[in-house]
Structure formats: structure tokens, C-alpha cells
N, C-alpha and C positions, 0 to 999 in steps of 0.2 A: 306618763312616759312608758314606752314599751321596753321591757327587758329583753335581753338576748334570747333567753329561753322562750319567751312568748313569741318573738319574731320567728324563731326557728319552728315553733309549733304551728304558727299560722301558715308558714311556707309549706311544711310537710303535710299538714292537714288539708290545705287547699289543693295540693297535688293529688292526694288520695281522693278527695271529693270530685275533682275534675276528671280523673281517670275513671272512677266508677260511673259517673254520668255519661261521659262521651264514648267510652269504649264498651260499656256493658248495657246501659239502659236505653240510650237514644237509638241505637241500631235496631232495637226490638220494639220501640214505641212504648216502653214500660215506664211507669211513674214511680216516684218516690214520694214520701210524705213532706209536710212542711212547705216552706216557701219554694224549695226546689221543685216539689210536685206541681205547684201552681205555675212556676216558670216553664216546666216541661209541657204542661197542657197548652199554654199559650204558644210555646215554640212549635209543638206539633200542629196546632191549628193555623197559625199565622206566620210561622218561620221567622219569628223575632228571636234575637240572640238570648240565650238562657241567662247569662250573667247580667245583662242589661235589665231584663224583666225582674230578676231577683232584687236588684237595687230599687227599681221603681216601686215594686210591691212592698218593699220593706219600709219605705218612707212613712206611711201612716202608722205602721206598727212601732217604729222608733219614736214617733211623736207621742203615742200613747204611753210607751214604756218610759219616756223621759220624766213623766209626772210621777212614776212609781220609784224609779231608781236610776240616777244619773250614771252610776258605775256600770250597771247592766248595759246601758247604751254605749258608753265609752269602750267597754270590753268587746263589744260586738261589731262596731263600725269597721275597724281595721280588718277583722276576719271576713266580714261581708264583702268589702271592697276588693280585697286581694283574691279571695276565692272566686268571686264573680269574674275578675280579670283572667284568672288562670283557666276557668271553665271555657270562656270564649276564645282564649288563646289556643287551647287544644282542640277546639271544634273542627278545624279542617282535617284533622287526622283521625277522626272517629271511625270512619268506614274502612280504613286500612286494617285496623285490628280485626274486624270481623272476617276478613278474607284469609287471614293467616292463622287464626285460632278457631278451631271448630268445637263449639260446645253447644249443648242443648239450650233452648230458651230458659228452661228452669234453672240450669246451672248458672247461666249468665245473670239471671235476675237475683239469685241468692248471693253469688260472689260480688256482683255489683253493689248490692245493698250492704254487704259486709265491708267492702272497701270504703264506701261512703260513710258508714257508721264508724269505721276506724278513724277516718279523717276528722269526723265530728268529735269523737272521743279524745283524740290528741289535742285538739283545740280547747275543748272543755277542761282537760286536765291542767292546762296552763292558763285557766281563767279567761278564755276567749271563746268566740263562737261565730256562727254566721248570722246570728240574730234571728230574724224572721218569726215564724210562728211560735218558737220557743219563748220569745219575749212576750208574744200575745198570751201564751199560756200562763206566764208569770203574772200578767195583768189580770187575767180572769181568776186565777187562784186567790188573788187578793180579796175578791168580792164573793167568791163561791167556795164553800167548804169541800172541795174536791181535790184529790191527790194530783200533783203536777203531772206525773207520768200518765195518769188516766186522761187528763185534759189533752195532752200532746197526742196520745193514741187516738182519741175521738176526732181531733182535728185531722190527723193523718188519714183515718178511715173515711172521713167526709171528703177529703180532697181526692183520694183515689176513686171513690164512688162517683163523684161528679165527673172525673176524667173518663171513667168507664162509660158514662152516659153520653159524653160529648165526642169521644174519639171513636173511630172505626175499629173493628176488631174486638176481641175479648181478652183484655190483658189484666183484668181485675185480680185474678189469682196470682199472676206473676208479680204484680205490683204489691200485693199483700205479702208475698214471700220477700220482696225487697225491703219493705219497711220492718218486717219481723227480723230478718237477718241483720239489718242496720241497727235496730234496737238492741239486739244481742251484742253486737260488736261495740257499740257505744257504752253499754253497761259493763262489759269486760274491761275496757280501757279505763273507765272512770271508777272502777271498783276500789273501795276504801279511800276514795278521794275526800279530803276534808270539806265539810260544808261551810260555805262562806255566806255571811249576811251582807246583803247589798243595801246601801244607803242612798 
């Protein structure tokens, strides 16, 4: 059962993630890491809604994660569903923001990543998340002696590298800045957070 604090964290975290994606990354065609990055690539190529793609792409990862930790899946489903909904809800307003706020692409990429990372951190702080490749990293870490953070970084770099090959324009550097600032924000929000063992 979801506590009031967890519900509040999911709502606020989802809003941050949706704002970062729609108002900062999408107008530039910039990528983030994880399942969001995959959803952005598909959105840029085929114009399919980002939140919907996030849910579809997460299904096989949730199935894999289920065999490792039921609690990891339970704590991620609500965060994934609500954040996906809010991302698609704010989509029609994404281009209004770019007309009224003039920042350089670099600034937008860094701030967008930081906002998304903050949203992720808020959700993680209250034992929730959007699931996705973080769950995949947990699954891989079970079978390979590699630090979880390194696995997530490798997955993120792989996603933005694939996106750079598939998408027009050169946005790899901006995408790299996005995942870096997002990682910093998430680390700051989850600093000194007690480690929990999932069963």
C-alpha cells in the first residue's frame, strides 16, 4: 500500500521529470539515459508518445526484475505509470516554453537533466522510481561483479550513442551533459539515504 509520503513523492517527482523532458529536452531533440532515452529516440523517429513508449519498453524489464525482487517491481510500477501519464499530459505545452525563455542549448540540456535527476531522486528517496533500465541494472548486477552505478552509466552511454547514430544532428555532447547533470542531481537528493535490501 502506498503511503502519503510516497504518493506525494511520486506526484512531485513525476512533475519534475515531465517538465525536464517536455520543456527542455524535446525542443532540442536531446536525449536522456535509461528508459526515458529509449522513449525519446522512438518519439523523435516515429512521433509516438513518450509515456506510452516508456510503459511498453518497461514490460520486459519488469518481467525480468520480478524474478529477482518483487518489492523492486511493486515500488516502480506506480512511479512508472504516473510519470508516463504526466509526461504525455504536458506534451502539448512543450513548445510554448521555448518561445518565452531564451537559453542556450547547453544551458537547456544541463538544466533539463538536473530537473529530471531531481525528480528521480525525490522518487528514490521515498522508495519509488520509474523502473526501466535501473531495474535492468539491478538484474545485471546480480550476475556480474560490477558496481550498480557503473552499469547504469554504461547503459545510459549506450543509449545516447545509439540515438546519436539514428537521429539527425549532433546532440551527443548535449545528451552527455544531460545524463551527467541528472546523475549529479539524483546523487545529491539521495545523499545519505539508507540502503534497503529488496526481497
